[in-house]
KOLTOR-908816 format. One record per atom (N, C-alpha, C): x, y, z; residue in one letter. Coordinates in steps of 0.05 Angstrom, whole numbers, plus 5000, padded with zeros to 4 digits. Example, Ala and Ser with C-alpha at 12.3 -4.5 7.8 and 13.67 -1.06 7.14 Angstrom:
! residues 2
526448865156a524649105156a526449345156a525749555142s527349795143s525850015157s
END
This chain:
! residues 497
105043292280m107743102286m108943202272m112443192269s114943322258s116143102249s117043032224a119542902205a121442902223a123442602229h125242602245h127542642230h129742732234p131642672223p133642432220p132642222244h134141992248h131641732248h129741822222r127841602220r128441362208r130641362196s131741062189s132740962212s134541072229a135740872251a133740792273a134140602277l133440382305l134540382320l132640342351y134640392368y133240122398y135240032410t134439882431t132640022451t131339812470v129739992494v131840152508v134440022521e135340152532e136440402516e138040382496q138040642480q135840892486q133340882481v131040992475v130741072505v131140952520r130541082548r132741322557r135841132550e137941382543e137641712543e136341672514m135841882503m133942022517m131441882522e129342062538e131142242563e132642032581r133242182600r135342442595r136442372571a138642612564a136742882551a134542812537a132642992526a131143112551a131142972568l129643222598l131643422610l134443332614a136043472619a137043702599a136943592575t137243812559t135844012548t133043912549m132144112540m130744242562m130444152595g129844302606g126944252620g126044092603i122744012615i122943742631i120343692641s119243552656s119243232641s118343032650g118142812645g114542832630g113342922655h110443012648h110843202618h112143322616d112143562594d112943392566d114343182577l114743002549l111642842544l111142682568m108342652563m105942812550m105643052551r103643242538r104243222509r107343212510r107543262485r107042992461r107542772480a106942492468a103542462451a101642522482a098942582484a098142692455a100142982455s098643202431s099743072400s101842882403a102342752375a099942552370a099342382385a097642202391a095642322377a093742472391l091142622378l092142742356l094142842347a094142972323a093442662300a095142472312s094542262292s091442172290s091042182314l088041992316l085842172295l086042402305r084742662287r084642622251r087342562242r088042632216r086842192200r087342052212h085741782213h083641752213h082141892231w079241822233w078142102249w077542322220p077742512225p073642502237p072542242228q069142282237q069642262264q070542072278a070441992302a069842212321a067942092337r066842242358r066942172388r066741902394r067641762412r070341612423r071241682440i074341602435i074341362457i075641092460g075940912481g078540852494g079741002508i082641002524i083040782538i084740662534c085340432550c088240412563c088140472595c091040622600c091840382624c094040402629g096040152644g097040372662g098440222684p099640372700p102040562700p103640452679g106240622669g105740862659g107840952648n107441212624n106241202608n106140942589n104640882578n102240962578n101040932603g097540982611g098241332617g099941342621g099541612631g099841832605g100841762581d100641842557d097341862549d096341582561g092741542549g091941732563g091741842591f091141982602f090842312599f093842382592l093942642577l092742622550l091642442536l090542522513l087842482519l086742402541g084442372544g083742692545g085342822562v084843112574v084643242544v086343232528l086743332499l084343342486l084343082475a081443062465a079143132476a079043122503r076043272518r075843522508r078443682512e078943972505e078444002471e078843862462a077843892429a074843842421a072943852435g070443752440g070443362437g071543192440l071842932437l070142852460l067942642459q066542422481q069042232483q070342252516v072442112518v071841832541v072041622538e071041442559e074541312573e075041292592l077541152599l076640912613l078840742606v079040492626v081340432630v082140412655a084540372670a085040072678a087139912683l087939642687l088139632716l088939872734n089539892757n088240172766n087340082797a087040292816a088940502824a091440422818t093340762809t094740742794t097041022794a098440992777a101741082784a104141002776h105741192781h107741352770h108641472788g111141702775g109441862756g110442032738d109242222721d106942172712d106341902707a103141712701a101341762719a102241772752a099841942770a099142142765a101642372759l100042672749l099142672732l100042482704a097942502681a094242432690a094642152706r091642122719r089942342736r092542402755g091042692775g089842862754g091342962728e090043162713e087843062694e087942802690w084942682674w082942742698w083042732725e080442722743e080242962748e081943162752v081743412759v080843522736v081043482713a079743612692a076343422693a076243292708g073143232713g072642932698g074742832687g074542532674g074442282688g072642092693q073141912700q073241632691q074741552709v076441312713v074740972713v074040842699r072740612697r074640382705r075040192724l077140052727l076139762710l077839642714w077739422686w077239152714w075539062715d075738762725d074738602709d073738302721a072938152707a069938212696a068338302709e065738472702e065538592683e068138812677s067139022660s066638982627s066139152617r064839082590r066439362575r067339372555l068539612538l066339852538l067040022533p066040212522p065440242495p062740392483m062540492458m063940722455m064940662425a067540812414a067440752394a068341002374d069440992348d072040962347d073340922365v076540842360v078240832385v078740612391f080540562412f083340602414f084340702435v087540772441v088040562459v090040452453d092040312464d093940442478d094440502509a096340542521a096040402548a096740142548l096840002566l099639922576l100839772560y104239772562y105839932539y108040092550g109540142527g112839892530g114640062517l117439992522l118139722543l117339812569g118139612579g116939372601g114739252573l113639042576l115238842556l116538592573n118438412556n116838142562n114638072570r113437902576r110637862567r109237562581a105937652560a103937822574a102737952567p100538122587p099537902610p098938052626e097037872645e093937832644e092137542653p089837512640p088137762645p088637912656s086338162658s086838342636s089538342624a089438582611a089038382583a089838102574a088837972556a086237952547a085038032571r081838002573r081338212556r082438502565l082338722552l082638712523l084638642507i085638642494i084438492468i082538152482d081238072463d078438212461d078138432486g075138592478g075438742459g078038882457i078539122437i077938982407i079738802401h079838572382h076038592374h075338452387a072138372385a070538672386a071738792383s070039122375s069239112353s071439032335g071639132304g072239392301g072539542321k073339842319k076939852309k077740072300p079740092293p081440242323p084040122324v086040172347v087740412336v088940532354l090940702356l092740602373l095540442366a096940452386a099240632395a099440712424l101840942430l104140852442l106240912421d108540722420d109540542417d108440402416i108739912426i106039872419i104739682398p102639582414p102739412433p101139422454t101839312472t102138942472t104138722485g104638552482g106538482454g107438692445l109738692421l112338732441l114138602439n117338692448n117138862434n119139062440a119539332426a122939182412a124139042430d126438992420d126738802404d125638542406s125438352391s123138352363s121238452375g118838352352g117738112355g118138012377h116037692391h114537822403h112137632407c109637682424c109037432438c109637442463p110037122480p107537122482p104837282490g103237312497g100537492478g097937512495a095537672474a097937882470a097038052437a098238292436a095238542419a095938762420i094338912405i094338862375i093138902356r092738932326r092539172320r094339352323a093339652313a093239702283a091539862282d091139972255d093240182251d093840352265v096040562269v098240552293v099940532295t102140642314t103540852312t103141032329v104941232326v107041202354v109541222347t111441222359t114141442360t114141432385f115541692394f118541702401f119541942389i122442092399i124641962373i124841562372v125941472351v125141232345v125641142321g123740782321g125240622334g123940492343k124340242353k125139932334k126939802345r126839552324r125439352323r124039312349g122639102348g119839172335g119639422327l117639512305l117239472280l119739292271h119739282239h120938992237h120238762253t120438522242t120038342262t119038092251g117537872263g114737942268g113637872288r110237952291r110238202281r111438422291a110138662283a109438762264a109438652240a108938682216a105038582218a104438422237d100838382244d100338562267d102338662276q101038822302q100939112301q103039242283v104039532288v101739662271v100739592245g099539672227g100939932217g098740112210e101140312200e102640542218e105540562212l107340622235l108040942227l107541072247e108541292243e110841422268e112541612265l114141682283l114442012294l114042032315a113342342329a115942332341a117242582333s119542662350s119442762375s116842932379l116943012404l118243222413l119843332391g121043702397g124343502403g125043282394v127843242417v130143252405v131343432410p133443602386p135143342369p136143402346e137343182332e140743072343e141643362363s143543342368s143443122394s141743012407i141442842425i141542512411i140442522391c139942252381c142642222368c143442422369a146742342341a148842222362a148342222392r150342152413r150141882412r147441682406v147841492405v147941282380v149341092387q150041052354q147340822349q146540812326p143240582327p144140362323p142240132337d143339832332d142939762312d140739922288a140339862265a139240032249a139539982217q138540182208q136040052194q134140232179l133340132157l133540092130l133939922118l135039962083l132940082073l134640262056i133640502034i133440412009i132040481988a131340431968a134140471948a134340221930d137840371922d138140101892d139540311876a140340131848a142540071848a143639901827l146040041826l146440151800l149740381799p149140521780p149740551754p148440691733p148540591701p151140501694p150740281672r153440221667r154840381652r157640291646a159240441628a158440411596a159040591584r157840491557r159640281544r162040291550y164040031532y163539771555y161339701576a161139491592a161639301567a162139061579n161938811558n160638591571n159938371563k159038131589k160638061608k163838081596g165637991615g166338181638g165138441638s165638621656s163438601689s161538381680n159438401698n159938141708n161337881699g162237691724g160137491713g160737261726h160737051716h159236871741h156136841743v155236711771v155236371752v155836231771l155135961772l153435811798l150435731785v149135621799v149335331811v149735241833i150435031835i147934801849i145734601833g143734581854g141534421830g139734361840g137834191812g137833871816g137333781843d137233521843d135333351832d135233151823h133332951813h130333071832h128433221810g126133361807g126133681816g128533731827m128934021834m130134221814m128634201786a130134281768a129434681767a127434701783g126034941782g126635151804g128134971816a130035201833a132435301827a134135121816a137135291798a135335461779a133935391765c132135541740c132735901751c130035781779l129636091781l131736261798l134036111806a137136201816a137636391797a138036131770g139636241753g138336481735g135336471734e133736691718e134536931726e134336941757s134937131777s137037391769s139137121767a142037261765a141637371739a141037271723l141337461699l140337731699l136937711711r135737911715r136338211739r138038081757a139238281766a142538351757a143338301727g144838391713g148338321709g148038001722a150037881708a150737771689a153237851680g154137831653g153337561643g154437321650l153637011643l153136941666l151336701661v150636471686v150536211673v152136071689s152335811681s150135621707s149735441699v148135281720v149134931713v150134831740a150834591739a148734381759a148234181741t145334111757t145533781735t143133611750r143133371734r142933371705r143533171688a143533081667a140533151660a138733011671e136232981666e134833281660e136233501674h134833751676h135733961651h138333771635v138634011620v136634161594v136033901584l134333991559l131634171568l131634211595a128534251598a130634571607a131434641616l132834921633l133435021604l135134921592n136235031564n133135131544n131135011546a128235121531a126635331547a127335291578t125835551590t127035801586t129935811588r131536031597r133735971571r132736081548q136036011530q138236201541q138936321558e140736491565e142036411577e142136201585l142836121618l144735851597l146735761614m148835541608m148235381625m147435081614v146634921633v148234671624v149534591651h151334331643h150834161664h151033841644a149833671660a152433581686a152333521706v154833471724v153533291740v155333061736e154132871751e156032741774e159032921779g159832901795g162933091791g163733031818v165933321819v168033361780v168233211772p169833281761p169533421734p166833361729s165233491712s164433801720s165033921745l164534131754l166834281761l169334081762i170834331765i172134541746i171834441719p172534631704p170434951707p167734791706l165535001713l167235251738l167835171753l168635321782l170835491767l172635411761g174635541748g173135821738g172435741719r170935971696r169036161713r167536091723a166236231743a167636421766a165936721764s166936891787s165236871821s163636771816v161836761844v159736511835v160136411862l157636201864l155736101874l153236081870a150236111875a150435781887a150535701906l150835441919l148235381939l146435181933g144935061948g141534991931g140135231915p138435141905p137434861890p134734711899g134334541906g137234301901g139634271916l141234091920l141233861930l138933881947g139433641962g141033561978g141533411999q142933272009q144533142018q143932871984g144332651987g148332611982g149132341968d152432351961d152632561942d151732611924w151932751897w151633051914w150333201918a150033451936a152033501951a153333311963h155033331993h158633391974h158633241958a161333211940a160533591921a158933551913l159433841892l159234081918l157834051936w157834191951w161134291968w161934101973q165334101990q167734201963q166934101940a168334231923a167634501915a166834661923a164934931908a166535041936a166334931959l168335111985l171535061979l171334881962n174734891968n174935061940n172935201918a174435281905a175135591912a174535691934d174735891951d174336151932d172636171922k170536311905k168136491924k167736741922p165736811928p163236741931p161936711950l159036481942l156636601961l154636521955v152336521969v151136311973v150236211998l149035972011l146936002018l144635792005d142135762007d141035512013d139135462020a137335142017a138934932033a139234732013d140334592031d143634612027d144834782018g147034882016g148034922055g145835122054l146035142082l145334932109l143834652099n143234452116n145334302112n147534292086l149434122090l152534312114l151834602109l154234722124l152834682156l150134652167a149734502191a151134302202a151234092186h151933882188h155033852187h156834052177k159034062172k160134402170k159834512198p161234802205p162934812194p163435042181c166735282180c166335502178c167835702180t168335992170t168936002144t169136332132f169136342110f171336542106f172736552099s175436692088s174436862064s172936792047v172936942025v168837102025v169237252004p166337442009p163937182010p163037132033t160236902034t158437132037t154836992025v152537162045v151336852041v150336822069l148236622076l145336772070l143836572069t140036692076t139136532078t139436512113p137136212120p134936412123p132836152123h130136242138h129936222167h128436242186p128936172214p129035862221p128535732204g128735382209g131435302203g132435422178e134635362170e137135492186e137135792202a138135852220a138435762242a135435602251a135835482278a138235242270a137435142250r140034862247r143034972252r142835152236l145635332238l146535372264l144235482278l145535512313l145735272333l143835092316g143534832339g141834892357g139435042354v136835122375v134935132363v132535172374s129735202352s129435352336s127135372323t126135542311t124435742325t123135672349a122335812366a124336002380a126535922379d129036042397d130036272380d130036252353v130536432326v128336652329v126036512329e123836742326e123136882357e124436882366r124336972395r126737242396r128337222384d130237392379d131637452356d131137512335r131437492311r133537582313r134437892319f137238102321f139337932328f139137752350a140937632369a142337382345a139637282345a140137052327a141837102291a141037332291v142937302257v145337472266v145337572290r149137732298r150137472307r149437272316e151137082324e151336932297e150136862284l150436642257l152636852243l152337142235a154737222221a156637242241a157237262271r159737162277r160436932283r159336722280c159636422281c161036372252c160136432232y161636352201y162436572192y163636792199a164937022191a164037072158a161637072160a159537122131a157237402142a156637512112i154537652119i152937482118i149937562130v147937352136v145337492127v143537352123v141137452115v139037302125v137637402148l135737312157l132737282145l131237092139k128737212119k127137182137k124937252121g123237352136g121137582138g119037662158s117037852154s119738062170s120738322159g122538472168g125538282165g126538172134s128438122140s131338242150s133038162168l134638282180l137738112162l138838422153i142438252147i145038422169i145538212179a148538252190a150938252183a152838362190d155238252190d157138182207d159638052215p161137922228p161338152255p161638352256n162438582267n159238662291n157538562279g155038702292g153238852280g154539032260r152439202239r149939012228r148239162227l145139102226l143339222207l142539122190d140439392173d137539172167d135439272173v132739222166v131439262138v129439072125c128439092110c125239182113c125039452103p122539482111p119239382085p120539272070w118939142044w118638862045w116638792035g115538502032g113238522040g111738272030n108838192037n108637962038n105937872049p105737562053p105537362031p104837482002g104837371980g108037231981g109737401989m112137231984m111936951993m110736902013a111136642026a110336422012a111936391989s111736141972s113736051957s113735791945g115735691940g118235871921g120335801919g122335971896g122936161899g121636351921m122836671936m125336631942m126336511958g128536391966g131836471944g130536141921d131936151899d132936421888d130736601884l130036801869l132536991891l131936971905l134037131926l137237111918l137736881921t140036801917t141536811889t139836931875g140636881850g141337201845g139337291866i140037621857i142637661870i142737561891v145137751915v148037621902v147337401888a150037241874a150837401843a148637621834a149137751814a150838041815a149338081845l150838311854l153638251855l154138091872l157438011881l158038121852l158337911836a158737851816a159438141806a158038341798q158438671789q160038801808q160938671822g162838851838g163038991868g159338831872c159238951907c160738761926c161638941945t162238701966t159338591976t160338351992a158538222002a156338372022a157238522033w155438782055w153338852034w154539002014q152939091992q150838951973q152038681971a150138481953a147238481972a147838342005a146438262011a144138482010a144538782025c143138912028c141339012006c143339101982l141639141955l140038931942l140038711950g139538401939g136038431952g136638401980v135238471996v131838681988v134338871989g131639071984g130339131955g132238981932l131238911910l128438741901l129238471924h128038251916h124738351932h125438481956a122838511966a121038741959a122538901946r121339121927r119838971913r121338831888a119738751870a117138531872a117538481903g115238341911g112538491918g113438681928d111638901930d109839031909d111539061882l111239141862l109038911842l109738701854a108238401828a105838421849a105638511875a103738381893a101738591883a101338831869q099639031865q097438871845q097938661837h094938481824h094538341849h094838281876g093738091890g096938011906g095737911929e098037751947e098237441944e095437361950r095437151948r095436991910r097836761912g098336631877g100536841871g101137031886l104337081874l105636861869l107836901844l109836631842l111536821839l114836681845a117036771848a117436931823a116236781801s117336871776s115837151766s113837151778d112837481780d114037691779d116237661793l118337911811l120737961786l121237791773l123437801750l122838081736l120638121723a120538421716a120438671728a119438661751p120238871769p122538881781p123438631768l126938661783l128338841772l128238791742r129338861725r129239101726r126839321729t125639541728t127339681748t127239541776l128439661801l131939621798l133039481790g135739471789g136939651770g135239781754n135640011740n135240261746n133940231776g134040571775g131240641772g128840431767l126440601743l124040551761l124540531786a121840491794a118540661794a120241001783g117641101771g116740981754g117240811735h116740761707h115240541710h114440381733v112840121735v110040201740v108340151728h106440121716h103939911726h101739841750g100239701765g099039571738g
END
């Protein structure tokens, strides 16, 4: 398997098919030849991950994904492995029929899967049931086969896409393979990197199958994976005024912690000054928790106005609530015409009173908040996260971060980046407040809204992964603050578990 020059680029199913057609024409090979290259890459991956495996169970569907499986069976038998092959259908079509014929001519047997079937004994199962084209739930027979594979407890190698996972959206409408390893072919597919993909794909490998870089270069990627990055070193003559002043607005009754986390993460991400506008009852506790924060009692708009004047960036929403106090501060903050980051109740208030933004603005909704902003259900958002985040960015004229597994960042023109980091331990209270402060701090230090969102999401997720080295369960938002500072300074190699 060769490294691919476009491994950070992500494509839609239609784009992949366009590249496949161009590859066959340019390279002067047949679809069957390309299928054999895929089978060879799959065998190399299988032997690399499970070198002791001797019995291989291959489950094939009727299309080209099944054809990859048939040819993998041919190559595996030639390599001395014992192969048993189960097929969903009695026939195949197109190039897959040629592959099936090659398996049978080589002496391979095909066991047809039906209601009475049982899986063969195997050390590893290969999922070659359905590939790019499946955009519905697998039929009951295939679902029963998928359940049987999982019940076996044996490792699974998926070819191109785990069956049941939508290659465009990362959504699973029904039963879906949970692979230990997925080897995907030619280029990256966007659905392998967000939504349910994290539970289905396992370790992801890319095999280019020898497709020339020039063919990929003809097609503009639909999205890109974020790359690890940090801000450049500061100038030696820098002072606190050089690095911006973030004002966190939030912390209604009983919610001081959200405002505190946003403020402290803004400090750790490099803001020169951070103020917090919150309820009077929280001032003493926040000053005692983090003395570097400038905490102000704000019980109404008159006391907020001078703070707005001194700030360069606003972080609006952590613990804000949705009552009269919150709404008044929210409206005053929007009227200040300052660059801002909206999260939590800042977004819920926006859903009640939509507007577009003329200043640099980053919205950071989770799927539920995104649904309220779009007037749809959370299930609708999760069904196509790519469409949802692009529609949000267009509707609100802002940079939008759709949080969750494989967070997405979109701009109003449709540009989209995907975060490849993060872990389930980050599904805990306060993580969103932390991200709000980070993005606000980056805006304050001179990043554009797009740069701040992409870099902020990446730093936040990577800090979460470093903090989770001691275990995901029980991970606290505040655990990310130390690695956040290290990563923000480009010192990832200096972090020790």
